[in-house]
N, CA, C and O of each residue as an XYZ file, in Angstrom:
264
protein
N     143.405     31.250     28.684
C     144.020     31.498     29.865
C     145.108     30.468     29.954
O     146.110     30.829     30.571
N     145.103     29.209     29.439
C     146.025     28.156     29.520
C     147.265     28.560     28.405
O     148.407     28.104     28.460
N     146.810     29.424     27.491
C     147.797     29.902     26.694
C     148.754     31.100     27.470
O     149.973     31.175     27.314
N     148.045     31.908     28.234
C     148.864     32.815     28.839
C     149.702     32.397     29.699
O     150.836     32.876     29.718
N     149.372     31.566     30.452
C     150.135     30.614     31.890
C     151.290     29.939     30.908
O     152.421     29.930     31.393
N     151.118     29.317     29.452
C     151.919     29.217     28.935
C     153.375     30.067     28.549
O     154.598     29.937     28.508
N     152.410     30.903     28.335
C     153.448     32.273     28.036
C     154.331     32.843     29.096
O     155.501     33.143     28.857
N     153.830     32.979     30.150
C     154.385     33.532     31.467
C     155.567     32.645     31.797
O     156.627     33.005     32.307
N     155.179     31.317     31.388
C     156.157     30.064     31.769
C     157.318     30.067     31.014
O     158.414     29.852     31.531
N     157.173     30.286     29.870
C     158.126     30.199     28.787
C     158.967     31.743     29.017
O     160.120     31.871     28.605
N     158.382     32.646     29.581
C     158.852     34.138     29.906
C     159.924     33.781     31.273
O     161.101     34.117     31.402
N     159.333     33.240     31.913
C     160.188     32.930     33.277
C     161.415     32.038     33.113
O     162.394     32.312     33.808
N     161.481     30.963     32.243
C     162.427     30.032     31.890
C     163.379     30.838     31.109
O     164.588     30.802     31.334
N     162.768     31.668     30.064
C     163.959     32.370     28.902
C     164.823     33.480     30.280
O     166.001     33.790     30.099
N     164.203     33.884     31.345
C     164.790     34.970     31.813
C     165.914     34.529     32.881
O     166.677     35.270     33.501
N     165.782     32.672     32.947
C     166.698     32.282     33.968
C     168.087     31.866     33.231
O     168.145     31.613     32.028
N     169.262     31.827     34.167
C     170.213     31.690     33.354
C     170.323     29.859     33.196
O     169.597     29.000     33.696
N     171.226     29.755     32.524
C     171.470     28.215     32.070
C     171.807     27.309     34.127
O     171.388     26.300     34.694
N     172.427     28.063     34.370
C     172.676     27.540     35.892
C     171.358     27.616     36.905
O     171.029     26.881     37.837
N     170.786     28.714     36.385
C     169.433     28.769     37.579
C     168.477     27.684     36.914
O     167.618     27.149     37.615
N     168.605     27.373     35.649
C     167.326     26.766     35.335
C     167.764     24.873     35.332
O     167.005     23.930     35.109
N     169.620     24.849     35.753
C     169.401     23.646     36.164
C     169.277     23.229     37.871
O     168.895     22.200     38.429
N     169.717     24.355     38.315
C     169.032     24.244     39.834
C     168.007     24.302     40.009
O     167.817     23.717     41.075
N     166.640     24.845     39.435
C     165.452     24.565     39.552
C     165.194     23.352     38.982
O     164.180     22.943     39.549
N     165.599     22.443     38.064
C     165.099     21.172     37.735
C     165.569     20.090     38.671
O     164.995     19.014     38.833
N     166.973     20.591     39.435
C     167.283     19.835     40.135
C     166.516     19.899     41.480
O     166.441     18.864     42.142
N     165.909     21.099     41.955
C     165.174     21.044     43.044
C     163.833     20.163     42.663
O     163.242     19.288     43.296
N     163.647     20.621     41.658
C     161.960     19.804     41.455
C     162.572     18.137     41.453
O     162.131     17.476     42.394
N     163.345     17.535     40.692
C     163.716     16.474     40.612
C     163.447     15.752     42.391
O     162.625     14.882     42.677
N     164.452     16.469     43.383
C     164.510     16.113     44.413
C     163.236     16.195     45.339
O     163.134     15.445     46.310
N     162.251     17.140     45.015
C     161.278     17.217     45.630
C     160.153     16.289     45.254
O     159.242     15.939     46.004
N     160.340     15.913     43.928
C     159.693     14.786     43.632
C     160.246     13.417     44.050
O     159.587     12.385     43.919
N     161.066     13.442     44.386
C     162.112     11.748     44.990
C     161.114     11.834     46.387
O     160.494     10.888     46.873
N     161.140     13.108     46.835
C     160.989     13.124     48.644
C     159.764     12.776     48.696
O     159.353     12.063     49.611
N     158.642     13.417     47.297
C     157.189     13.070     47.359
C     156.478     11.769     47.382
O     155.392     11.483     47.886
N     157.622     10.791     46.498
C     157.329      9.452     46.109
C     157.720      8.856     47.330
O     156.882      8.090     47.805
N     158.663      8.988     47.898
C     159.005      8.402     48.835
C     158.191      8.531     50.038
O     157.933      7.528     50.703
N     157.822      9.531     50.327
C     156.607      9.501     51.412
C     155.460      9.318     50.948
O     154.677      9.391     51.896
N     154.824      9.082     49.829
C     153.831      8.743     49.342
C     153.804      6.769     49.635
O     152.910      6.062     50.101
N     155.007      6.462     49.190
C     155.426      5.052     49.255
C     155.198      4.352     51.067
O     154.744      3.312     51.543
N     155.697      5.382     51.506
C     155.472      4.877     52.946
C     154.419      5.105     53.467
O     154.109      4.295     54.341
N     153.539      6.121     53.223
C     152.108      6.009     53.726
C     151.441      4.347     53.274
O     150.857      3.522     53.976
N     151.837      4.314     51.761
C     150.565      3.175     51.391
C     151.493      1.791     52.054
O     150.832      0.752     52.069
N     152.714      1.688     52.514
C     152.979      0.946     52.939
C     152.458      0.666     54.507
O     152.287     -0.423     55.055
N     152.306      1.722     54.928
C     151.625      2.126     56.691
C     150.125      1.608     56.469
O     149.653      0.703     57.156
N     149.282      2.383     55.258
C     148.232      1.597     55.024
C     148.129      0.583     54.784
O     146.973      0.203     54.971
N     148.931     -0.337     54.343
C     148.817     -1.801     53.990
C     148.965     -2.677     55.098
O     148.337     -3.731     55.198
N     149.844     -2.230     55.994
C     150.102     -2.815     57.160
C     148.689     -3.015     58.263
O     148.341     -3.966     58.961
N     148.018     -1.465     58.007
C     146.769     -1.399     58.878
C     145.540     -2.316     58.569
O     144.693     -2.720     59.365
N     145.645     -2.551     57.205
C     144.697     -3.575     56.507
C     144.589     -4.516     57.260
O     145.610     -4.932     57.808
N     143.482     -5.062     57.486
C     142.990     -6.381     58.290
C     143.457     -7.771     57.320
O     142.695     -7.761     56.353
N     144.331     -8.852     57.221
C     144.424     -9.516     56.534
C     143.093    -10.477     56.361
O     142.120    -10.331     57.100
N     143.129    -11.280     55.521
C     141.955    -12.294     55.185
C     141.638    -13.339     56.487
O     140.620    -14.030     56.553
N     142.541    -13.320     57.346
C     142.530    -14.433     58.255
C     141.933    -13.782     59.061
O     140.898    -14.303     59.476
N     142.347    -12.254     59.682
C     141.553    -11.628     60.427
C     140.158    -11.238     60.365
O     139.427    -11.039     61.335
N     139.627    -11.076     58.210
C     138.617    -10.904     58.427
C     137.541    -11.891     58.714
O     136.343    -11.817     58.988
N     138.407    -12.838     58.550
C     137.395    -14.316     58.622
C     137.237    -14.749     60.074
O     136.315    -15.523     60.332
N     138.119    -14.291     61.144
C     137.871    -14.565     62.529
C     136.570    -13.362     62.796
O     135.445    -13.573     63.249
N     137.043    -12.354     62.445
C     135.802    -11.512     62.795
C     134.607    -11.925     62.592
O     133.737    -11.853     63.460
N     134.422    -12.393     61.459
C     132.998    -12.692     60.502
C     132.592    -13.804     61.482
O     131.410    -13.826     61.827
N     133.400    -14.691     61.948
C     133.180    -16.071     62.631
C     132.784    -15.407     63.700
O     131.658    -15.879     63.857
N     132.992    -14.365     64.835
C     132.799    -14.347     65.843
C     131.654    -13.307     65.704
O     130.717    -13.369     66.501
N     131.678    -12.278     64.660
C     130.433    -11.609     64.871
C     129.184    -12.705     64.378
O     128.087    -12.512     64.902
N     129.289    -13.681     63.535
C     128.464    -14.925     63.492
C     127.731    -15.353     64.801
O     126.564    -15.731     64.897
N     128.577    -15.227     65.698
C     128.228    -15.743     67.062
C     127.284    -15.252     68.259
O     126.536    -15.790     69.076
N     127.740    -13.836     67.912
C     127.023    -12.660     68.949
C     125.778    -12.400     68.260
O     124.977    -11.586     68.719
């Protein structure tokens, strides 16, 4: 099955002109950059939402007295 997919991919690439292949590569590169930037934003957001060690210690201390 993988071989068949590889052949189709090569066939599709052969049918494209040089300019079209460049356009496809450019679009893939741009979408990859956007996905990475979005992923980085998500990671920073998650990091901000995570409690610090100080907050964890305070919560632990409060639960100790409860």
